[in-house]
N, C-alpha and C positions, 0 to 999 in steps of 0.2 A: 746145286741139287734141284731137281724138278720141283716146282712150286707145290703141286698136288701131293707129292711125297712129304715135303716139309710141313704142310698143313696137317697131314695125318699124323706125323711124328709129334708136332706140337700138341695135338689133340690127346695123344697118348701120354705125354708128359703130364698134362692136366688131369688125365684119367688116373694116373699113378698118384698125384698129390691128393686126389679125391678119395683114393682107397687106402689112405695112411692107416686107418684103424684096422683094416684087414691085413696089411702088411705088418703092422706092429704086433698083432696076435700071432701071425706066422712066425715072425722073427724071435719073439718072446718064447715060443715053443722050442726054440733051439738054444735058449741061453744056457742050458745045462752043459753045452759043449764049449761054452765060453762066450763072453760078450762081443769080443772083437770078431770071433769066427761067425756068431749069429748075425752081426751087422753086415759082415762081408757077404753072407748068405743073402741078406735082404738087397744089398746092392747088386748082387749077381741076378737076382730075380728081376729087378727093374731094368737093369742094362740088357738082360736077355730078352725081355719083352720088347724093349725098343729095337734092339738089333733085329729081332725076328720081324717086326713090322717094317723096318727099313727095307730088309731084304725081300720080304713078301711083296710090299708095295712097289718096289722097283720092278720085280718080275710081272706084276699084275698091270702097272700102269705103262711102264717103258717096254715091256715085253723082252726084257733081257736082265741079265745080272747087273748089279751096279758096278760102275767103273771105280778105279782107285781113287780118282778125283772125287766122286760122289761119296765113297767111303770117308775120304778126308773131311768132306763137308759134314757128314753125319757125326763124326768125332767132334768137330767144332761145335756143332749144335748141342751135343751133350755137355761140352765144356761151358757153353753160354748158360746152361740151365743147372749146372752142378750145385749151386747154392739153394735152388728151389728143391732139388731132389735130396739134398741133405737134411731138409726140414723134417722129413719122415722119420730119420733116425735120431733126432734130437741133438 
């Protein structure tokens, strides 16, 4: 993955961790549908934001869509940070 894109994604992960209170409030507002569903909703928000950043930055920096290899590297980056991202959900 391009270094610039990886740096942006690392920053977005830190940003998500810094917004844990906002995300917790948002997730809690959906607890009435069930705790598991609300947590899945929260994970979806985070993953969606990161995927959007990955795709947008690939288009902006590289002037093209990401390749399958770059997408695989994006998935690997998410796996490397999964324990950090779990902190938001307790």
